[in-house]
ROVEXTI-453624 format. One record per residue: residue number from 0; residue in one letter; chain; x, y, z of N, C-alpha, C in turn. Coordinates in nm, 4 decimals. Layout:
BEGIN
NUM / a / A / X / Y / Z / X / Y / Z / X / Y / Z $
...
REM end
This chain:
BEGIN
0 / m / A / -2.0147 / 0.4506 / 1.0709 / -1.9878 / 0.5638 / 1.1559 / -1.9773 / 0.6868 / 1.0664 $
1 / s / A / -2.0452 / 0.7920 / 1.1022 / -2.0380 / 0.9145 / 1.0243 / -1.9749 / 1.0244 / 1.1093 $
2 / a / A / -1.9119 / 1.1188 / 1.0422 / -1.8380 / 1.2242 / 1.1110 / -1.9296 / 1.3379 / 1.1527 $
3 / s / A / -1.8972 / 1.4008 / 1.2626 / -1.9707 / 1.5173 / 1.3107 / -1.9311 / 1.6388 / 1.2272 $
4 / p / A / -2.0041 / 1.7486 / 1.2400 / -1.9665 / 1.8697 / 1.1656 / -1.8253 / 1.9195 / 1.1983 $
5 / g / A / -1.7814 / 1.9049 / 1.3218 / -1.6461 / 1.9475 / 1.3575 / -1.5391 / 1.8668 / 1.2862 $
6 / v / A / -1.5570 / 1.7354 / 1.2833 / -1.4605 / 1.6481 / 1.2174 / -1.4665 / 1.6681 / 1.0664 $
7 / r / A / -1.5871 / 1.6849 / 1.0123 / -1.6012 / 1.7097 / 0.8682 / -1.5311 / 1.8386 / 0.8289 $
8 / g / A / -1.5476 / 1.9421 / 0.9105 / -1.4824 / 2.0695 / 0.8810 / -1.3313 / 2.0595 / 0.8848 $
9 / l / A / -1.2796 / 1.9874 / 0.9834 / -1.1355 / 1.9677 / 0.9942 / -1.0815 / 1.8927 / 0.8729 $
10 / r / A / -1.1487 / 1.7849 / 0.8344 / -1.1050 / 1.7064 / 0.7200 / -1.1138 / 1.7864 / 0.5909 $
11 / a / A / -1.2227 / 1.8634 / 0.5748 / -1.2392 / 1.9446 / 0.4538 / -1.1322 / 2.0525 / 0.4463 $
12 / a / A / -1.0969 / 2.1119 / 0.5600 / -0.9946 / 2.2164 / 0.5609 / -0.8575 / 2.1600 / 0.5240 $
13 / v / A / -0.8241 / 2.0419 / 0.5751 / -0.6958 / 1.9802 / 0.5410 / -0.6929 / 1.9448 / 0.3932 $
14 / f / A / -0.8004 / 1.8869 / 0.3422 / -0.8071 / 1.8503 / 0.2005 / -0.7934 / 1.9745 / 0.1130 $
15 / a / A / -0.8655 / 2.0806 / 0.1473 / -0.8603 / 2.2039 / 0.0686 / -0.7217 / 2.2664 / 0.0733 $
16 / a / A / -0.6605 / 2.2681 / 0.1905 / -0.5266 / 2.3273 / 0.2023 / -0.4255 / 2.2510 / 0.1183 $
17 / v / A / -0.4291 / 2.1184 / 0.1243 / -0.3349 / 2.0378 / 0.0459 / -0.3586 / 2.0609 / -0.1030 $
18 / c / A / -0.4837 / 2.0583 / -0.1463 / -0.5144 / 2.0762 / -0.2888 / -0.4704 / 2.2127 / -0.3394 $
19 / v / A / -0.5056 / 2.3184 / -0.2674 / -0.4760 / 2.4538 / -0.3132 / -0.3256 / 2.4811 / -0.3090 $
20 / l / A / -0.2584 / 2.4389 / -0.2033 / -0.1139 / 2.4598 / -0.1965 / -0.0413 / 2.3844 / -0.3069 $
21 / l / A / -0.0851 / 2.2623 / -0.3335 / -0.0235 / 2.1826 / -0.4390 / -0.0450 / 2.2474 / -0.5756 $
22 / a / A / -0.1690 / 2.2868 / -0.6045 / -0.1990 / 2.3471 / -0.7340 / -0.1333 / 2.4838 / -0.7497 $
23 / a / A / -0.1359 / 2.5656 / -0.6448 / -0.0761 / 2.6984 / -0.6535 / 0.0755 / 2.6900 / -0.6697 $
24 / t / A / 0.1388 / 2.5988 / -0.5983 / 0.2835 / 2.5828 / -0.6106 / 0.3210 / 2.5338 / -0.7490 $
25 / g / A / 0.2505 / 2.4333 / -0.7980 / 0.2766 / 2.3833 / -0.9330 / 0.2534 / 2.4892 / -1.0387 $
26 / h / A / 0.1456 / 2.5639 / -1.0223 / 0.1156 / 2.6687 / -1.1187 / 0.2194 / 2.7802 / -1.1104 $
27 / g / A / 0.2618 / 2.8133 / -0.9895 / 0.3638 / 2.9166 / -0.9736 / 0.4968 / 2.8759 / -1.0347 $
28 / l / A / 0.5339 / 2.7488 / -1.0188 / 0.6585 / 2.7014 / -1.0786 / 0.6506 / 2.7020 / -1.2309 $
29 / a / A / 0.5364 / 2.6638 / -1.2845 / 0.5210 / 2.6600 / -1.4294 / 0.5109 / 2.7999 / -1.4893 $
30 / m / A / 0.4445 / 2.8910 / -1.4185 / 0.4207 / 3.0249 / -1.4720 / 0.5303 / 3.1233 / -1.4350 $
31 / g / A / 0.6010 / 3.0977 / -1.3278 / 0.6968 / 3.1947 / -1.2797 / 0.6293 / 3.3034 / -1.1966 $
32 / d / A / 0.5008 / 3.2888 / -1.1721 / 0.4245 / 3.3867 / -1.0950 / 0.3137 / 3.3104 / -1.0233 $
33 / m / A / 0.3026 / 3.3341 / -0.8941 / 0.2002 / 3.2657 / -0.8159 / 0.0617 / 3.3205 / -0.8508 $
34 / p / A / -0.0430 / 3.2397 / -0.8345 / -0.1783 / 3.2905 / -0.8573 / -0.2102 / 3.4008 / -0.7563 $
35 / p / A / -0.2999 / 3.4906 / -0.7935 / -0.3366 / 3.5963 / -0.6989 / -0.3998 / 3.5378 / -0.5731 $
36 / l / A / -0.3899 / 3.6122 / -0.4652 / -0.4420 / 3.5660 / -0.3370 / -0.5924 / 3.5407 / -0.3424 $
37 / w / A / -0.6655 / 3.6223 / -0.4159 / -0.8104 / 3.6021 / -0.4251 / -0.8424 / 3.4707 / -0.4960 $
38 / a / A / -0.7575 / 3.4313 / -0.5928 / -0.7797 / 3.3033 / -0.6623 / -0.7527 / 3.1864 / -0.5676 $
39 / d / A / -0.6486 / 3.2000 / -0.4842 / -0.6211 / 3.0966 / -0.3837 / -0.7388 / 3.0834 / -0.2869 $
40 / a / A / -0.7896 / 3.1983 / -0.2410 / -0.9016 / 3.1969 / -0.1457 / -1.0265 / 3.1372 / -0.2090 $
41 / a / A / -1.0555 / 3.1754 / -0.3331 / -1.1733 / 3.1204 / -0.4016 / -1.1572 / 2.9701 / -0.4231 $
42 / g / A / -1.0368 / 2.9274 / -0.4610 / -1.0112 / 2.7843 / -0.4778 / -1.0264 / 2.7089 / -0.3477 $
43 / f / A / -0.9746 / 2.7678 / -0.2384 / -0.9865 / 2.7037 / -0.1076 / -1.1333 / 2.6863 / -0.0687 $
44 / l / A / -1.2132 / 2.7909 / -0.0877 / -1.3552 / 2.7814 / -0.0509 / -1.4281 / 2.6765 / -0.1348 $
45 / g / A / -1.3972 / 2.6719 / -0.2641 / -1.4609 / 2.5719 / -0.3501 / -1.4235 / 2.4294 / -0.3113 $
46 / v / A / -1.2955 / 2.4069 / -0.2872 / -1.2499 / 2.2726 / -0.2496 / -1.2983 / 2.2382 / -0.1090 $
47 / f / A / -1.3029 / 2.3369 / -0.0195 / -1.3561 / 2.3131 / 0.1146 / -1.5015 / 2.2669 / 0.1069 $
48 / a / A / -1.5810 / 2.3319 / 0.0212 / -1.7217 / 2.2917 / 0.0056 / -1.7317 / 2.1482 / -0.0464 $
49 / l / A / -1.6484 / 2.1132 / -0.1428 / -1.6475 / 1.9752 / -0.1936 / -1.6055 / 1.8786 / -0.0838 $
50 / g / A / -1.5027 / 1.9130 / -0.0079 / -1.4578 / 1.8275 / 0.1021 / -1.5643 / 1.8114 / 0.2092 $
51 / w / A / -1.6403 / 1.9177 / 0.2347 / -1.7490 / 1.9104 / 0.3334 / -1.8561 / 1.8123 / 0.2876 $
52 / v / A / -1.8924 / 1.8200 / 0.1602 / -1.9967 / 1.7314 / 0.1066 / -1.9499 / 1.5858 / 0.1098 $
53 / l / A / -1.8253 / 1.5625 / 0.0724 / -1.7738 / 1.4252 / 0.0656 / -1.7207 / 1.3736 / 0.1989 $
54 / g / A / -1.7124 / 1.4582 / 0.3005 / -1.6467 / 1.4207 / 0.4243 / -1.7325 / 1.3562 / 0.5306 $
55 / r / A / -1.8500 / 1.3102 / 0.4975 / -1.9382 / 1.2506 / 0.5984 / -1.8885 / 1.1132 / 0.6457 $
56 / r / A / -1.8209 / 1.0410 / 0.5579 / -1.7725 / 0.9080 / 0.5954 / -1.6290 / 0.8899 / 0.5460 $
57 / e / A / -1.5690 / 0.7817 / 0.5863 / -1.4306 / 0.7531 / 0.5482 / -1.4227 / 0.7254 / 0.3985 $
58 / r / A / -1.3190 / 0.7754 / 0.3344 / -1.3001 / 0.7591 / 0.1907 / -1.1826 / 0.6671 / 0.1614 $
59 / s / A / -1.1927 / 0.5958 / 0.0498 / -1.0864 / 0.5046 / 0.0089 / -0.9796 / 0.5812 / -0.0688 $
60 / l / A / -0.8710 / 0.5140 / -0.1001 / -0.7638 / 0.5749 / -0.1778 / -0.8144 / 0.6135 / -0.3163 $
61 / v / A / -0.8977 / 0.5304 / -0.3753 / -0.9519 / 0.5607 / -0.5081 / -1.0406 / 0.6850 / -0.5016 $
62 / g / A / -1.1251 / 0.6946 / -0.4002 / -1.2121 / 0.8108 / -0.3861 / -1.1347 / 0.9385 / -0.3616 $
63 / i / A / -1.0340 / 0.9312 / -0.2761 / -0.9520 / 1.0491 / -0.2492 / -0.8714 / 1.0865 / -0.3732 $
64 / g / A / -0.8175 / 0.9862 / -0.4425 / -0.7408 / 1.0130 / -0.5644 / -0.8252 / 1.0770 / -0.6728 $
65 / a / A / -0.9477 / 1.0281 / -0.6906 / -1.0365 / 1.0873 / -0.7914 / -1.0716 / 1.2312 / -0.7554 $
66 / a / A / -1.1035 / 1.2551 / -0.6289 / -1.1347 / 1.3926 / -0.5857 / -1.0129 / 1.4828 / -0.6004 $
67 / m / A / -0.8954 / 1.4306 / -0.5699 / -0.7731 / 1.5097 / -0.5822 / -0.7461 / 1.5455 / -0.7279 $
68 / l / A / -0.7615 / 1.4493 / -0.8191 / -0.7370 / 1.4775 / -0.9609 / -0.8375 / 1.5782 / -1.0160 $
69 / l / A / -0.9631 / 1.5642 / -0.9783 / -1.0646 / 1.6593 / -1.0253 / -1.0392 / 1.7993 / -0.9707 $
70 / t / A / -1.0044 / 1.8089 / -0.8447 / -0.9784 / 1.9419 / -0.7888 / -0.8521 / 2.0028 / -0.8481 $
71 / q / A / -0.7515 / 1.9211 / -0.8753 / -0.6308 / 1.9748 / -0.9382 / -0.6616 / 2.0302 / -1.0765 $
72 / a / A / -0.7443 / 1.9576 / -1.1532 / -0.7824 / 2.0064 / -1.2860 / -0.8622 / 2.1361 / -1.2754 $
73 / a / A / -0.9577 / 2.1406 / -1.1838 / -1.0394 / 2.2615 / -1.1677 / -0.9550 / 2.3796 / -1.1194 $
74 / l / A / -0.8649 / 2.3547 / -1.0252 / -0.7790 / 2.4627 / -0.9764 / -0.6830 / 2.5105 / -1.0846 $
75 / h / A / -0.6327 / 2.4190 / -1.1654 / -0.5445 / 2.4573 / -1.2754 / -0.6176 / 2.5504 / -1.3720 $
76 / i / A / -0.7396 / 2.5138 / -1.4062 / -0.8197 / 2.5981 / -1.4965 / -0.8507 / 2.7324 / -1.4302 $
77 / g / A / -0.8864 / 2.7283 / -1.3029 / -0.9165 / 2.8521 / -1.2317 / -0.7958 / 2.9433 / -1.2188 $
78 / f / A / -0.6804 / 2.8876 / -1.1856 / -0.5596 / 2.9690 / -1.1730 / -0.5154 / 3.0223 / -1.3091 $
79 / d / A / -0.5345 / 2.9419 / -1.4128 / -0.5028 / 2.9883 / -1.5478 / -0.5927 / 3.1060 / -1.5858 $
80 / a / A / -0.7215 / 3.0972 / -1.5521 / -0.8137 / 3.2081 / -1.5798 / -0.7779 / 3.3306 / -1.4959 $
81 / a / A / -0.7306 / 3.3098 / -1.3747 / -0.6920 / 3.4229 / -1.2891 / -0.5708 / 3.4957 / -1.3464 $
82 / h / A / -0.4818 / 3.4240 / -1.4146 / -0.3658 / 3.4878 / -1.4759 / -0.4041 / 3.5671 / -1.5995 $
83 / r / A / -0.5191 / 3.5390 / -1.6556 / -0.5628 / 3.6107 / -1.7753 / -0.6486 / 3.7321 / -1.7429 $
84 / t / A / -0.6508 / 3.7726 / -1.6198 / -0.7294 / 3.8905 / -1.5821 / -0.6645 / 4.0156 / -1.6376 $
85 / p / A / -0.7393 / 4.1260 / -1.6476 / -0.6832 / 4.2495 / -1.7050 / -0.5630 / 4.3034 / -1.6287 $
86 / g / A / -0.5370 / 4.2599 / -1.5091 / -0.4232 / 4.3081 / -1.4320 / -0.2897 / 4.2627 / -1.4889 $
87 / h / A / -0.2881 / 4.1611 / -1.5724 / -0.1633 / 4.1114 / -1.6294 / -0.1406 / 4.1766 / -1.7653 $
88 / s / A / -0.0153 / 4.1992 / -1.7958 / 0.0175 / 4.2652 / -1.9223 / 0.0017 / 4.1683 / -2.0385 $
89 / m / A / -0.0083 / 4.2247 / -2.1578 / -0.0221 / 4.1428 / -2.2782 / 0.1050 / 4.0622 / -2.3028 $
90 / a / A / 0.2215 / 4.1190 / -2.2723 / 0.3470 / 4.0465 / -2.2929 / 0.3525 / 3.9227 / -2.2049 $
91 / a / A / 0.3069 / 3.9364 / -2.0804 / 0.3064 / 3.8217 / -1.9895 / 0.2095 / 3.7150 / -2.0394 $
92 / m / A / 0.0953 / 3.7587 / -2.0943 / -0.0018 / 3.6613 / -2.1458 / 0.0532 / 3.5885 / -2.2673 $
93 / h / A / 0.1259 / 3.6606 / -2.3572 / 0.1850 / 3.5957 / -2.4754 / 0.2957 / 3.4992 / -2.4331 $
94 / m / A / 0.3745 / 3.5395 / -2.3348 / 0.4799 / 3.4521 / -2.2859 / 0.4190 / 3.3262 / -2.2242 $
95 / h / A / 0.3095 / 3.3427 / -2.1502 / 0.2424 / 3.2285 / -2.0888 / 0.1874 / 3.1353 / -2.1959 $
96 / t / A / 0.1273 / 3.1910 / -2.3017 / 0.0713 / 3.1084 / -2.4085 / 0.1811 / 3.0316 / -2.4798 $
97 / a / A / 0.2946 / 3.0958 / -2.5030 / 0.4052 / 3.0288 / -2.5714 / 0.4625 / 2.9172 / -2.4852 $
98 / t / A / 0.4801 / 2.9425 / -2.3565 / 0.5365 / 2.8382 / -2.2707 / 0.4342 / 2.7301 / -2.2396 $
99 / q / A / 0.3067 / 2.7645 / -2.2450 / 0.2035 / 2.6658 / -2.2124 / 0.2035 / 2.5511 / -2.3115 $
100 / h / A / 0.2255 / 2.5800 / -2.4393 / 0.2250 / 2.4747 / -2.5401 / 0.3412 / 2.3777 / -2.5204 $
101 / h / A / 0.4533 / 2.4279 / -2.4691 / 0.5704 / 2.3427 / -2.4499 / 0.5640 / 2.2632 / -2.3198 $
102 / t / A / 0.4951 / 2.3145 / -2.2216 / 0.4976 / 2.2487 / -2.0906 / 0.3678 / 2.1766 / -2.0567 $
103 / t / A / 0.2742 / 2.1667 / -2.1484 / 0.1456 / 2.1055 / -2.1167 / 0.1626 / 1.9598 / -2.0749 $
104 / a / A / 0.2404 / 1.8828 / -2.1498 / 0.2598 / 1.7415 / -2.1140 / 0.3342 / 1.7285 / -1.9817 $
105 / h / A / 0.4357 / 1.8121 / -1.9623 / 0.5104 / 1.8074 / -1.8370 / 0.4239 / 1.8504 / -1.7193 $
106 / a / A / 0.3443 / 1.9552 / -1.7403 / 0.2575 / 2.0038 / -1.6329 / 0.1518 / 1.9003 / -1.5982 $
107 / t / A / 0.0978 / 1.8356 / -1.6997 / -0.0033 / 1.7330 / -1.6748 / 0.0565 / 1.6165 / -1.5970 $
108 / a / A / 0.1749 / 1.5733 / -1.6376 / 0.2416 / 1.4634 / -1.5669 / 0.2765 / 1.5047 / -1.4236 $
109 / a / A / 0.3237 / 1.6275 / -1.4068 / 0.3577 / 1.6748 / -1.2724 / 0.2333 / 1.6841 / -1.1848 $
110 / h / A / 0.1239 / 1.7380 / -1.2402 / -0.0015 / 1.7452 / -1.1644 / -0.0494 / 1.6057 / -1.1266 $
111 / l / A / -0.0405 / 1.5127 / -1.2206 / -0.0867 / 1.3762 / -1.1960 / -0.0040 / 1.3088 / -1.0868 $
112 / l / A / 0.1272 / 1.3165 / -1.0965 / 0.2123 / 1.2529 / -0.9957 / 0.1969 / 1.3186 / -0.8595 $
113 / a / A / 0.1922 / 1.4507 / -0.8575 / 0.1764 / 1.5206 / -0.7295 / 0.0402 / 1.4908 / -0.6680 $
114 / a / A / -0.0634 / 1.4850 / -0.7509 / -0.1975 / 1.4556 / -0.6993 / -0.2047 / 1.3135 / -0.6441 $
115 / l / A / -0.1427 / 1.2188 / -0.7116 / -0.1444 / 1.0811 / -0.6621 / -0.0637 / 1.0669 / -0.5330 $
116 / a / A / 0.0502 / 1.1346 / -0.5248 / 0.1290 / 1.1304 / -0.4012 / 0.0520 / 1.1958 / -0.2864 $
117 / a / A / -0.0116 / 1.3080 / -0.3134 / -0.0900 / 1.3758 / -0.2096 / -0.2113 / 1.2918 / -0.1694 $
118 / a / A / -0.2727 / 1.2241 / -0.2671 / -0.3873 / 1.1384 / -0.2361 / -0.3441 / 1.0227 / -0.1463 $
119 / w / A / -0.2292 / 0.9640 / -0.1748 / -0.1793 / 0.8557 / -0.0899 / -0.1541 / 0.9076 / 0.0516 $
120 / w / A / -0.0921 / 1.0254 / 0.0620 / -0.0625 / 1.0849 / 0.1917 / -0.1913 / 1.1168 / 0.2673 $
121 / l / A / -0.2905 / 1.1731 / 0.1973 / -0.4185 / 1.2040 / 0.2612 / -0.4913 / 1.0768 / 0.3043 $
122 / r / A / -0.4821 / 0.9707 / 0.2264 / -0.5471 / 0.8442 / 0.2640 / -0.4856 / 0.7866 / 0.3902 $
123 / r / A / -0.3547 / 0.7981 / 0.4030 / -0.2897 / 0.7505 / 0.5255 / -0.3400 / 0.8300 / 0.6463 $
124 / g / A / -0.3528 / 0.9597 / 0.6309 / -0.4065 / 1.0423 / 0.7377 / -0.5526 / 1.0106 / 0.7667 $
125 / e / A / -0.6270 / 0.9844 / 0.6608 / -0.7690 / 0.9488 / 0.6752 / -0.7828 / 0.8185 / 0.7546 $
126 / a / A / -0.7027 / 0.7198 / 0.7212 / -0.7081 / 0.5917 / 0.7922 / -0.6702 / 0.6098 / 0.9392 $
127 / a / A / -0.5679 / 0.6904 / 0.9648 / -0.5262 / 0.7138 / 1.1034 / -0.6345 / 0.7874 / 1.1817 $
128 / l / A / -0.6962 / 0.8872 / 1.1202 / -0.8016 / 0.9632 / 1.1881 / -0.9207 / 0.8742 / 1.2215 $
129 / w / A / -0.9678 / 0.7950 / 1.1256 / -1.0845 / 0.7102 / 1.1511 / -1.0524 / 0.6004 / 1.2513 $
130 / s / A / -0.9298 / 0.5506 / 1.2513 / -0.8899 / 0.4528 / 1.3524 / -0.8940 / 0.5168 / 1.4910 $
131 / l / A / -0.8429 / 0.6386 / 1.5004 / -0.8478 / 0.7112 / 1.6275 / -0.9917 / 0.7369 / 1.6702 $
132 / l / A / -1.0760 / 0.7743 / 1.5765 / -1.2162 / 0.8005 / 1.6094 / -1.2851 / 0.6751 / 1.6621 $
133 / r / A / -1.2613 / 0.5621 / 1.5952 / -1.3245 / 0.4374 / 1.6396 / -1.2761 / 0.3974 / 1.7791 $
134 / r / A / -1.1471 / 0.4108 / 1.8026 / -1.0922 / 0.3726 / 1.9334 / -1.1387 / 0.4673 / 2.0432 $
135 / t / A / -1.1378 / 0.5954 / 2.0155 / -1.1721 / 0.6934 / 2.1171 / -1.3183 / 0.6830 / 2.1568 $
136 / t / A / -1.4060 / 0.6632 / 2.0598 / -1.5484 / 0.6572 / 2.0935 / -1.5830 / 0.5315 / 2.1704 $
137 / t / A / -1.5046 / 0.4260 / 2.1568 / -1.5325 / 0.3069 / 2.2366 / -1.4695 / 0.3178 / 2.3750 $
138 / l / A / -1.3564 / 0.3877 / 2.3847 / -1.2908 / 0.4005 / 2.5147 / -1.3497 / 0.5135 / 2.5991 $
139 / v / A / -1.3867 / 0.6221 / 2.5351 / -1.4385 / 0.7388 / 2.6060 / -1.5747 / 0.7726 / 2.5458 $
140 / p / A / -1.6821 / 0.7143 / 2.5964 / -1.8132 / 0.7350 / 2.5347 / -1.8585 / 0.8807 / 2.5322 $
141 / g / A / -1.8113 / 0.9633 / 2.6221 / -1.8520 / 1.1036 / 2.6241 / -1.8071 / 1.1797 / 2.5005 $
142 / l / A / -1.7007 / 1.1339 / 2.4343 / -1.6545 / 1.2003 / 2.3126 / -1.7327 / 1.1581 / 2.1889 $
143 / a / A / -1.8173 / 1.0603 / 2.2032 / -1.8923 / 1.0095 / 2.0877 / -1.9773 / 1.1170 / 2.0229 $
144 / a / A / -2.0325 / 1.2071 / 2.1006 / -2.1179 / 1.3118 / 2.0440 / -2.0368 / 1.4089 / 1.9587 $
145 / w / A / -1.9112 / 1.4325 / 1.9945 / -1.8323 / 1.5239 / 1.9135 / -1.7763 / 1.4558 / 1.7897 $
146 / w / A / -1.7336 / 1.3310 / 1.8030 / -1.6708 / 1.2605 / 1.6913 / -1.7697 / 1.2212 / 1.5841 $
147 / r / A / -1.8875 / 1.1829 / 1.6231 / -1.9858 / 1.1378 / 1.5240 / -2.1217 / 1.1933 / 1.5609 $
148 / d / A / -2.2143 / 1.1826 / 1.4699 / -2.3485 / 1.2346 / 1.4920 / -2.4257 / 1.1385 / 1.5813 $
149 / a / A / -2.4086 / 1.1519 / 1.7107 / -2.4782 / 1.0656 / 1.8056 / -2.5032 / 1.1450 / 1.9334 $
150 / p / A / -2.6159 / 1.1202 / 1.9975 / -2.6404 / 1.1903 / 2.1237 / -2.5487 / 1.1360 / 2.2328 $
151 / l / A / -2.5312 / 1.2153 / 2.3339 / -2.4516 / 1.1695 / 2.4476 / -2.5184 / 1.0489 / 2.5123 $
152 / p / A / -2.4437 / 0.9506 / 2.5549 / -2.5048 / 0.8360 / 2.6206 / -2.5634 / 0.8771 / 2.7554 $
153 / a / A / -2.6761 / 0.8159 / 2.7887 / -2.7408 / 0.8452 / 2.9171 / -2.6550 / 0.7879 / 3.0290 $
154 / p / A / -2.6438 / 0.8599 / 3.1396 / -2.5629 / 0.8062 / 3.2490 / -2.6275 / 0.6805 / 3.3061 $
155 / a / A / -2.5443 / 0.5864 / 3.3412 / -2.5944 / 0.4597 / 3.3962 / -2.6454 / 0.4838 / 3.5374 $
156 / p / A / -2.7532 / 0.4156 / 3.5758 / -2.8019 / 0.4321 / 3.7128 / -2.6994 / 0.3755 / 3.8108 $
157 / d / A / -2.6985 / 0.4348 / 3.9298 / -2.6042 / 0.3884 / 4.0302 / -2.6383 / 0.2463 / 4.0722 $
158 / a / A / -2.5397 / 0.1619 / 4.0663 / -2.5581 / 0.0221 / 4.1058 / -2.5377 / 0.0118 / 4.2565 $
159 / p / A / -2.6083 / -0.0781 / 4.3223 / -2.5873 / -0.0947 / 4.4660 / -2.4457 / -0.1434 / 4.4928 $
160 / r / A / -2.3884 / -0.0914 / 4.5965 / -2.2511 / -0.1279 / 4.6315 / -2.2476 / -0.2659 / 4.6944 $
161 / v / A / -2.1588 / -0.3448 / 4.6476 / -2.1384 / -0.4782 / 4.7023 / -2.0111 / -0.4723 / 4.7852 $
162 / p / A / -2.0169 / -0.5259 / 4.9079 / -1.8949 / -0.5213 / 4.9888 / -1.7816 / -0.5943 / 4.9174 $
163 / a / A / -1.6674 / -0.5348 / 4.9267 / -1.5514 / -0.5922 / 4.8599 / -1.5043 / -0.7152 / 4.9355 $
164 / g / A / -1.4907 / -0.8221 / 4.8637 / -1.4419 / -0.9467 / 4.9209 / -1.3060 / -0.9771 / 4.8626 $
165 / p / A / -1.2567 / -1.0939 / 4.8925 / -1.1268 / -1.1273 / 4.8342 / -1.1411 / -1.1417 / 4.6824 $
166 / e / A / -1.0459 / -1.0834 / 4.6131 / -1.0483 / -1.0916 / 4.4674 / -0.9968 / -1.2276 / 4.4245 $
167 / p / A / -1.0634 / -1.2870 / 4.3260 / -1.0103 / -1.4137 / 4.2741 / -0.8779 / -1.3869 / 4.2019 $
168 / p / A / -0.7886 / -1.4829 / 4.2070 / -0.6595 / -1.4615 / 4.1401 / -0.6808 / -1.4468 / 3.9894 $
169 / r / A / -0.6065 / -1.3550 / 3.9327 / -0.6168 / -1.3361 / 3.7876 / -0.5277 / -1.4370 / 3.7188 $
170 / r / A / -0.5828 / -1.4929 / 3.6161 / -0.5045 / -1.5887 / 3.5384 / -0.4630 / -1.5223 / 3.4088 $
171 / t / A / -0.3377 / -1.5085 / 3.3923 / -0.2884 / -1.4528 / 3.2670 / -0.2512 / -1.5683 / 3.1763 $
172 / p / A / -0.2909 / -1.5594 / 3.0534 / -0.2576 / -1.6699 / 2.9615 / -0.1071 / -1.6762 / 2.9386 $
173 / l / A / -0.0567 / -1.7953 / 2.9423 / 0.0855 / -1.8143 / 2.9185 / 0.1103 / -1.8088 / 2.7687 $
174 / r / A / 0.2110 / -1.7361 / 2.7334 / 0.2373 / -1.7148 / 2.5921 / 0.2877 / -1.8415 / 2.5235 $
175 / h / A / 0.3687 / -1.9157 / 2.5923 / 0.4287 / -2.0340 / 2.5313 / 0.3816 / -2.1626 / 2.5992 $
176 / a / A / 0.2611 / -2.1650 / 2.6499 / 0.2102 / -2.2835 / 2.7188 / 0.1760 / -2.3919 / 2.6172 $
177 / v / A / 0.2007 / -2.5142 / 2.6578 / 0.1679 / -2.6289 / 2.5732 / 0.0635 / -2.7109 / 2.6480 $
178 / s / A / -0.0428 / -2.7420 / 2.5809 / -0.1490 / -2.8199 / 2.6440 / -0.1559 / -2.9558 / 2.5757 $
179 / r / A / -0.1427 / -3.0615 / 2.6579 / -0.1510 / -3.1973 / 2.6022 / -0.2528 / -3.2746 / 2.6835 $
180 / r / A / -0.3179 / -3.3687 / 2.6190 / -0.4162 / -3.4523 / 2.6883 / -0.3485 / -3.5801 / 2.7363 $
181 / g / A / -0.3995 / -3.6335 / 2.8436 / -0.3501 / -3.7613 / 2.8917 / -0.2471 / -3.7472 / 3.0009 $
182 / p / A / -0.2141 / -3.8597 / 3.0616 / -0.1158 / -3.8576 / 3.1687 / 0.0230 / -3.8341 / 3.1136 $
183 / p / A / 0.1118 / -3.7908 / 3.1986 / 0.2474 / -3.7706 / 3.1502 / 0.3142 / -3.9027 / 3.1137 $
184 / a / A / 0.4060 / -3.8956 / 3.0272 / 0.4794 / -4.0160 / 2.9868 / 0.5671 / -4.0625 / 3.1029 $
185 / p / A / 0.5830 / -4.1958 / 3.1196 / 0.6668 / -4.2437 / 3.2295 / 0.8117 / -4.2022 / 3.2095 $
186 / v / A / 0.8739 / -4.1734 / 3.3227 / 1.0141 / -4.1340 / 3.3208 / 1.0973 / -4.2610 / 3.3333 $
187 / p / A / 1.1824 / -4.2876 / 3.2374 / 1.2653 / -4.4088 / 3.2466 / 1.3751 / -4.3890 / 3.3518 $
188 / y / A / 1.3834 / -4.4902 / 3.4434 / 1.4884 / -4.4895 / 3.5442 / 1.5946 / -4.5890 / 3.5043 $
189 / p / A / 1.7169 / -4.5535 / 3.5234 / 1.8224 / -4.6498 / 3.4913 / 1.8231 / -4.7654 / 3.5920 $
190 / h / A / 1.8515 / -4.8833 / 3.5486 / 1.8529 / -5.0002 / 3.6368 / 1.9827 / -5.0169 / 3.7008 $
REM end
């Protein structure tokens, strides 16, 4: 089953939002200054494009985790480059360079743990979404065209009406029924 453009866009937007918010928050905590808004927007568009390309089918935890780690690394580099723009003072850049050497291992570990936690969370959402898509398209065939790349089903021809007769009794399976072969055992009578 493959996703329609609407579902792909929704999934890509959620993936991009989680990635950019996670990277921007981590970078802001480490730097003491959030990345510029244009860097957030550029990061969102880049990650959205990646999510669109990868969003045609359901992804596993490993696939989501790998994409999350790669996007976190790319966003970290991009946000770091955005902080080095001419708009920042030289003192701020020297302070950033000095603190960067001390926090690189901590930042890497924090990015790794946050990316893995976010990947697990996104995988749970991915599994729930695809389960909903599979159930909905089987229960409501008219939604199949929106959920996946498929044409609308042709309407069934009208069947001739059969006069309603008595309905046969419905047999519901007994949950705790015991089935044994053979005649029942004789009941002992006291003499």
